[in-house]
C-alpha positions in Angstrom: -40.4 38.5 92.6 -38.1 34.6 92.6 -38.4 30.5 92.0 -40.2 30.3 95.2 -42.8 33.5 95.2 -43.5 36.3 94.3 -45.6 39.3 96.3 -47.1 42.4 95.6 -47.7 45.4 98.1 -51.1 47.3 97.6 -51.8 50.6 99.2 -55.2 51.0 98.2 -57.0 49.2 101.2 -56.6 49.8 104.7 -54.1 48.7 106.4 -52.1 47.8 103.1 -51.9 44.2 101.8 -49.7 42.3 100.2 -50.5 39.6 97.4 -48.3 36.5 97.5 -48.4 33.8 95.0 -46.3 30.5 95.9 -44.3 28.6 93.0 -45.3 26.7 91.1 -46.9 29.5 89.4 -48.7 27.2 86.8 -50.9 26.0 89.2 -53.8 28.7 89.7 -55.8 27.4 92.7 -56.1 29.7 94.8 -54.5 27.6 98.0 -50.9 28.8 96.6 -51.5 32.7 96.8 -53.5 34.7 99.4 -53.8 38.6 100.6 -52.0 39.4 103.8 -52.1 42.1 106.4 -50.5 43.3 109.5 -52.3 45.8 111.9 -49.3 47.4 112.7 -49.3 49.1 109.1 -52.1 51.0 109.9 -52.3 54.5 108.9 -48.8 53.6 106.9 -47.9 53.9 103.3 -45.6 51.0 101.6 -42.9 52.3 99.0 -41.7 49.6 98.2 -41.4 45.3 98.6 -38.5 43.3 97.7 -37.3 39.7 97.9 -33.9 38.0 97.2 -33.5 36.6 94.0 -31.6 33.6 95.1 -33.5 32.4 97.7 -34.3 29.3 98.9 -37.4 27.4 99.9 -36.4 27.8 103.4 -35.9 31.3 103.6 -39.8 32.7 102.4 -39.7 36.3 103.8 -39.8 39.6 102.3 -38.7 42.7 102.8 -40.8 46.3 102.4 -40.0 49.7 103.3 -42.6 52.9 104.0 -43.6 55.5 105.9 -46.4 56.5 108.2 -49.0 59.1 107.5 -52.8 60.1 108.6 -50.7 62.7 110.9 -48.2 60.2 112.4 -44.6 60.6 111.7 -42.3 58.2 111.0 -40.1 56.1 108.5 -40.2 52.5 108.4 -38.3 49.4 107.0 -40.3 45.9 108.2 -39.9 42.1 107.0 -42.2 39.5 106.5 -41.4 35.9 107.4 -43.5 32.6 106.5 -43.7 30.1 109.2 -44.0 27.5 106.8 -47.8 26.2 108.0 -48.9 23.4 105.7 -52.4 25.1 106.2 -51.4 28.5 104.7 -53.6 30.5 106.6 -51.9 33.7 105.2 -52.5 35.9 108.4 -51.5 33.5 110.5 -48.4 32.5 108.2 -46.0 35.0 109.2 -44.5 37.0 111.6 -43.6 40.4 110.9 -40.9 42.7 112.8 -40.4 46.3 112.1 -37.6 48.8 112.7 -38.3 52.5 112.8 -37.1 55.8 113.1 -38.3 58.6 113.9 -35.6 61.2 113.2 -36.3 61.4 109.4 -39.2 63.0 107.5 -41.0 62.2 104.3 -38.9 61.3 101.6 -39.7 61.5 97.8 -37.4 58.2 96.8 -37.5 55.2 99.5 -35.6 52.6 98.2 -34.8 49.0 99.0 -32.2 46.7 97.7 -32.1 43.3 98.8 -28.7 40.9 99.1 -29.3 38.0 96.0 -30.0 35.2 98.9 -31.6 37.4 101.1 -30.3 37.4 104.3 -30.1 41.7 104.6 -31.6 44.9 102.8 -30.3 48.2 102.5 -32.2 51.1 102.7 -31.0 54.0 100.6 -32.4 57.7 100.6 -31.0 61.5 100.2 -30.9 61.3 103.8 -30.0 57.8 105.6 -28.8 54.6 104.4 -29.4 51.7 106.8 -28.2 47.8 106.8 -31.8 45.3 108.0 -30.5 41.8 108.5 -33.1 39.0 109.3 -31.3 37.2 111.3 -31.3 39.6 113.5 -34.5 41.7 113.7 -33.9 43.9 116.4 -31.0 46.0 115.3 -30.9 48.5 112.1 -27.3 49.8 111.0 -28.7 53.5 110.3 -26.2 56.2 109.3 -26.5 59.9 107.5 -26.5 59.4 103.9 -23.8 61.9 103.7 -21.0 59.6 104.8 -22.0 57.6 101.8 -22.9 59.8 98.6 -19.6 61.7 97.1 -22.7 64.5 96.1 -24.8 65.2 99.4 -27.8 66.1 97.1 -27.8 62.7 95.3 -31.5 61.6 95.5 -31.8 57.3 94.8 -34.4 56.5 92.6 -33.2 52.7 91.6 -30.6 50.0 92.9 -29.6 47.0 92.2 -27.5 44.9 94.5 -25.5 41.4 94.3 -22.8 39.3 96.4 -20.1 41.9 96.3 -21.4 44.8 94.7 -24.4 47.3 93.7 -25.2 50.0 91.1 -27.9 52.5 92.2 -29.2 55.6 89.7 -30.6 58.6 90.7 -30.2 62.6 90.1 -27.9 65.4 91.7 -28.6 69.3 91.8 -26.8 71.0 90.0 -27.1 74.2 91.8 -29.1 77.8 91.5 -27.5 79.0 88.6 -27.2 76.1 86.7 -29.8 75.6 83.7 -29.9 72.3 84.1 -31.1 72.1 87.6 -30.7 68.2 88.0 -28.2 65.4 86.1 -28.7 62.0 86.2 -25.7 60.0 88.1 -25.0 56.6 88.1 -22.9 55.0 91.2 -20.7 51.7 91.4 -20.7 50.4 94.7 -19.1 47.4 96.6 -18.8 46.6 100.8 -16.5 47.8 103.4 -15.0 44.2 104.7 -15.6 45.2 108.1 -19.1 46.2 108.3 -20.9 45.8 105.3 -21.7 48.7 104.4 -21.5 50.5 100.7 -18.1 52.2 99.2 -19.0 54.2 96.6 -16.2 53.3 94.1 -17.1 54.7 90.6 -19.4 57.0 88.9 -21.2 57.8 85.7 -22.9 60.8 84.1 -25.3 60.2 81.1 -24.2 62.9 78.6 -26.9 64.6 76.2 -26.0 65.0 72.9 -26.1 69.1 71.6 -29.2 69.6 69.8 -31.2 66.8 70.4 -34.4 66.9 72.3 -32.5 65.4 75.6 -30.0 68.6 75.7 -33.0 71.0 76.2 -34.3 68.9 79.5 -33.6 70.9 83.0 -35.3 68.3 84.6 -35.8 71.2 87.9 -38.7 69.2 89.4 -36.8 66.2 89.9 -37.0 66.6 93.7 -40.1 65.7 93.8 -41.4 62.0 93.2 -43.1 61.8 89.5 -43.3 58.9 87.4 -41.9 60.2 84.4 -38.3 59.9 86.6 -38.5 56.8 86.8 -35.1 54.5 86.6 -34.6 51.0 86.5 -31.3 48.8 87.3 -31.0 45.4 87.0 -27.5 43.4 86.9 -27.1 40.0 85.8 -25.2 36.9 86.6 -22.2 38.0 84.3 -21.4 41.3 85.5 -23.3 42.9 82.8 -25.7 45.9 84.4 -28.3 47.5 82.2 -29.9 50.8 83.5 -33.0 52.8 82.5 -33.9 56.2 82.2 -37.0 57.0 80.7 -37.3 60.7 81.1 -34.6 60.6 78.4 -35.5 57.9 76.4 -32.3 55.9 77.2 -31.4 52.4 78.0 -27.5 51.9 78.9 -25.4 49.3 78.8 -22.5 48.8 81.3 -20.2 46.2 82.3 -18.9 45.6 85.4 -15.4 42.6 86.8 -17.4 40.8 88.7 -13.5 39.3 90.5 -12.7 43.2 91.0 -15.9 45.7 90.6 -14.4 48.7 91.0 -15.0 50.2 87.4 -18.2 50.8 85.5 -17.3 50.0 81.9 -19.7 51.7 79.2 -20.7 49.5 76.9 -23.5 51.0 74.4 -27.0 52.7 74.8 -30.4 52.5 73.1 -32.7 55.1 72.1 -36.3 55.5 71.4 -36.6 58.1 69.2 -38.3 61.5 70.0 -40.6 60.0 73.4 -40.9 58.9 76.9 -40.9 55.6 78.4 -37.8 53.3 77.2 -36.4 51.0 79.9 -39.6 52.2 82.6 -38.2 48.6 84.1 -36.1 46.4 83.3 -35.1 42.6 84.5 -32.9 40.1 83.2 -33.8 36.6 82.9 -31.5 33.4 81.8 -28.4 33.2 79.3 -28.0 37.2 79.0 -31.3 37.8 77.7 -33.1 40.9 79.4 -36.8 41.7 79.2 -37.5 45.8 79.1 -41.0 47.9 79.0 -40.4 50.3 76.2 -43.5 52.3 76.4 -43.9 55.6 74.8 -45.3 58.8 76.3 -45.0 62.4 75.0 -43.0 64.9 75.8 -46.1 66.1 78.6 -45.7 62.8 80.0 -49.1 61.3 78.1 -49.3 58.0 77.9 -49.8 56.2 73.9 -48.3 52.3 73.8 -46.7 50.3 76.1 -44.5 46.7 75.5 -42.1 45.1 77.0 -39.4 43.6 74.4 -36.8 40.7 74.8 -33.4 41.3 73.9 -30.6 38.4 73.8 -28.1 41.1 74.5 -25.3 38.4 75.4 -25.5 36.8 71.9 -26.1 39.6 69.4 -25.1 43.0 72.3 -27.2 46.1 72.7 -27.8 49.5 70.9 -30.3 51.4 69.4 -30.2 49.3 66.1 -30.2 46.2 67.8 -34.1 44.0 67.1 -35.6 42.2 69.9 -36.3 38.1 69.8 -40.2 39.5 70.4 -42.4 41.9 71.4 -45.6 41.7 73.5 -48.0 42.3 72.7 -48.1 41.1 69.1 -50.5 39.4 66.4 -50.9 36.6 68.3 -50.0 37.2 71.8 -52.1 39.8 72.6 -52.7 42.0 76.1 -55.6 40.6 77.7 -59.2 42.5 78.2 -59.1 42.2 81.9 -55.4 43.6 81.8 -54.6 47.7 81.8 -52.6 48.4 78.4 -50.3 51.1 80.2 -47.3 48.2 81.6 -45.4 50.4 84.6 -43.2 47.3 85.9 -41.9 44.0 85.8 -40.0 42.1 88.0 -38.2 38.4 87.5 -36.7 34.9 88.4 -34.5 33.5 86.2 -37.1 31.3 84.0 -40.1 33.1 84.3 -41.0 37.4 84.6 -44.2 39.0 86.3 -45.7 42.2 84.4 -47.5 45.0 86.8 -50.2 46.5 84.8 -51.3 50.1 85.7 -54.5 48.8 88.0 -52.5 46.7 89.9 -52.8 43.6 88.0 -50.5 40.6 87.4 -49.8 38.6 84.1 -46.9 35.8 85.1 -45.1 34.8 81.9 -43.2 31.2 82.2 -40.7 30.0 80.3 -41.5 27.8 77.2 -39.4 24.5 76.6 -37.8 25.3 73.0 -40.3 24.3 70.0 -43.0 26.8 71.7 -44.5 29.6 72.6 -46.5 31.1 74.9 -50.3 32.3 75.3 -52.6 34.6 77.3 -55.8 32.5 78.0 -57.8 35.3 80.1 -59.7 33.7 82.5 -60.2 36.8 84.7 -58.6 35.7 88.0 -55.5 37.3 89.0 -52.7 36.4 88.5 -53.3 35.5 84.5 -50.3 32.8 83.9 -49.5 32.2 80.9 -49.5 28.5 79.0 -47.7 26.9 75.9 -48.0 26.5 72.1 -45.9 24.7 69.7 -44.7 27.4 67.0 -46.8 28.0 63.6 -45.5 26.6 60.8 -43.1 28.8 59.2 -41.5 29.7 62.4 -39.0 28.0 65.6 -37.4 28.3 68.4 -34.3 26.7 69.8 -33.7 27.6 73.4 -36.1 27.9 76.2 -37.4 31.2 77.2 -40.5 33.0 77.6 -39.7 34.6 73.8 -41.5 34.2 71.2 -41.0 31.7 67.8 -38.8 32.7 65.0 -39.6 33.2 61.1 -38.0 30.8 59.2 -34.6 32.7 57.5 -34.9 32.9 53.8 -34.2 29.3 51.9 -35.2 27.5 54.6 -39.0 26.0 56.0 -40.9 24.6 58.5 -44.3 22.9 57.5 -44.9 22.3 60.8 -42.9 19.1 61.1 -40.3 20.5 62.7 -40.5 23.3 65.5 -37.1 23.6 67.0 -35.3 24.0 63.8 -35.9 24.9 60.0 -34.8 22.7 57.3 -33.1 24.0 54.0 -35.5 24.0 51.1 -34.1 23.4 47.3 -31.5 25.3 45.6 -34.2 25.4 42.4 -37.0 26.6 44.5 -38.6 30.1 46.1 -38.0 29.9 50.1 -39.2 34.0 51.4 -38.5 34.3 54.9 -41.8 32.3 57.3 -42.0 30.0 54.4 -44.0 26.8 55.0 -43.3 25.2 52.3 -41.0 25.9 49.1 -42.1 26.6 45.7 -40.0 25.4 42.7 -38.7 27.8 40.4 -40.4 26.2 37.1 -43.9 27.3 38.6 -42.4 31.0 38.8 -43.6 33.0 35.8 -41.8 36.4 35.0 -44.6 39.6 34.2 -42.7 42.5 33.2 -44.9 45.0 33.7 -44.7 48.5 31.9 -46.2 52.0 33.8 -46.6 54.4 31.1 -45.9 57.7 33.4 -46.7 61.4 31.9 -44.1 63.5 31.3 -43.4 65.4 34.0 -43.9 69.2 33.7 -40.3 71.4 33.4 -42.3 74.3 35.8 -44.5 73.5 39.1 -45.1 76.7 39.5 -49.0 77.6 38.6 -48.5 81.2 37.3 -45.7 80.0 35.4 -47.7 77.5 34.0 -50.6 79.6 33.6 -48.3 82.3 31.6 -46.2 79.6 29.1 -49.9 78.1 28.4 -51.8 81.7 27.3 -49.0 83.0 25.0 -48.8 79.1 23.7 -50.4 78.2 20.1 -48.8 75.3 18.7 -49.1 72.5 16.8 -49.6 70.0 19.5 -52.2 72.2 21.3 -56.0 72.8 20.3 -56.4 76.4 19.3 -60.2 76.3 20.6 -59.0 76.4 24.5 -56.1 78.7 24.0 -56.0 81.9 26.3 -54.5 83.9 23.6 -56.7 82.9 20.8 -59.6 83.7 22.7 -57.9 87.2 23.7 -56.9 88.0 19.8 -61.0 87.9 18.6 -62.0 89.9 22.2 -59.3 92.1 20.9 -60.7 92.1 17.3 -64.0 92.4 18.2 -63.3 95.5 21.2 -60.9 97.5 18.0 -64.1 97.1 15.5 -66.6 98.2 17.7 -64.1 101.3 18.6 -63.6 102.3 14.9 -67.5 101.8 13.8 -68.3 104.4 16.7 -65.8 106.5 15.9 -66.9 107.1 12.2 -71.0 107.2 13.2 -69.5 110.5 15.4 -68.9 112.4 12.1 -71.2 110.3 9.2 -74.5 109.9 11.3 -77.2 113.6 11.5 -80.5 111.7 12.2 -81.0 112.6 15.6 -82.7 109.0 16.2 -79.2 107.1 15.2 -77.5 109.8 17.5 -79.8 109.0 20.2 -79.0 105.4 20.0 -75.5 105.8 19.6 -75.5 107.8 23.0 -77.7 104.8 24.3 -74.4 102.0 23.0 -71.8 104.5 24.7 -74.2 104.8 28.4 -74.1 100.7 28.2 -69.9 100.8 28.2 -70.1 103.0 30.7 -71.9 101.1 32.9 -69.2 98.4 32.5 -66.2 101.0 32.8 -64.1 99.4 35.4 -61.0 101.7 35.0 -62.5 104.8 34.7 -65.4 104.0 37.3 -68.3 105.0 34.4 -66.7 107.8 33.3 -65.2 106.8 29.9 -67.2 104.4 27.1 -64.0 104.0 26.0 -63.4 102.3 29.6 -66.1 99.7 29.5 -65.4 98.4 26.2 -61.8 97.6 27.2 -63.1 96.3 30.4 -64.8 94.2 28.5 -62.2 92.8 26.3 -60.0 92.6 29.1 -62.6 90.1 31.1 
């Protein structure tokens, strides 16, 4: 995507198609967008499509890279050049040029980095690197990647290129005997003055913190394509570099001296908790503002949530404690029903941003003027394009951009008459965060709330509380509910029965009364829990215990 057109490759069709959306993006007429294909891409899979960020209207072309499938072997790079026909009949308005190289087999990762003005593109893989120039499409400068990569096992995952340097990230293999099989690495490269080929001049290896979950990752399958290992790289006009590595949930911020790009200076990092997905895709906008897809996946890479966050990194810096300018979606900027809630990629021009969902749908965010925020109207057509609305009362926005309006700080208000700033409240008024109007201090009333709480017990273990209350009889306790009181009552009755039975043994002579005494003993033997029915005294003791 640049200021003049946007392109999306779609492999669901045969042959693969390219969806083109021409600027201005705020016009959704079908005449300004179309889908194109070329018969030469039959039986092929398109890996990536890319454009130069600074291409002008007279250089409307895009690069694409892929490989042959369905039993055919070969890797290719191509360019589609717009013929600038006023009719805009898509398939007749683009001319295609291809370069095939059959000496290499299937590549798990094969990426493009386009020079900002769009004159040529670099192709990167583990096995080869090339330069393809749109001004001379009959020539492909192709060479073995071992001549460039400091580590021959390097697998490139993401790249961004400026006029005089580039940054590429990926994995290197640590060997069979290493616990961590593949480790991430970031290379800084500039260009050979004679042939334009990339030269690696500096590297950075992200280090995990001992004892963290990232420190336990071994990345043993990072040599095979998986969305879990997606990376992203984006460079702005100041030489600030963002690198997203969602598999460790981190976004790294670097700085490069654009006049002497020989050192990759680490600045800070942002970590987003115990999930995956932070920095799945990254794009710089104007004035040091960046947009990041911050997805949340479980450690098994099951999707949970998607959002993209906007940070003013140039003004406020960027680390794990940074607060975003705005987050999409939010309570008044919601995901349209026609858009999939899983976000997978963002690309940007200096003032606009395009969001791609899992289903291949596009939402274009257009920059709004100060005092306005963007809204999404679900028209059901693709791509969806945002419109602008004035900031709501209690909020303001003092610069252009795709970010949301900001709540008025405490001590200020915005009744709705001012959308680019908030006005101070009176010193003797109450003005909390996001105030629409002020409340005089005299209108406020002090309210004292006395909420009695019971005294916490000294013991909290149930057995200790039970024993303490069992043997406690005090002036502040009801005797009737005391377990000790009832134990004494039952014990006294049992002792009385025992005495009566003992005396009756010697004084009763009448046979009928003796039979009654034996019947009572028999009943007590049936209740004997201690002697298992052998002793009548055991039955009496059992009843007393219960």
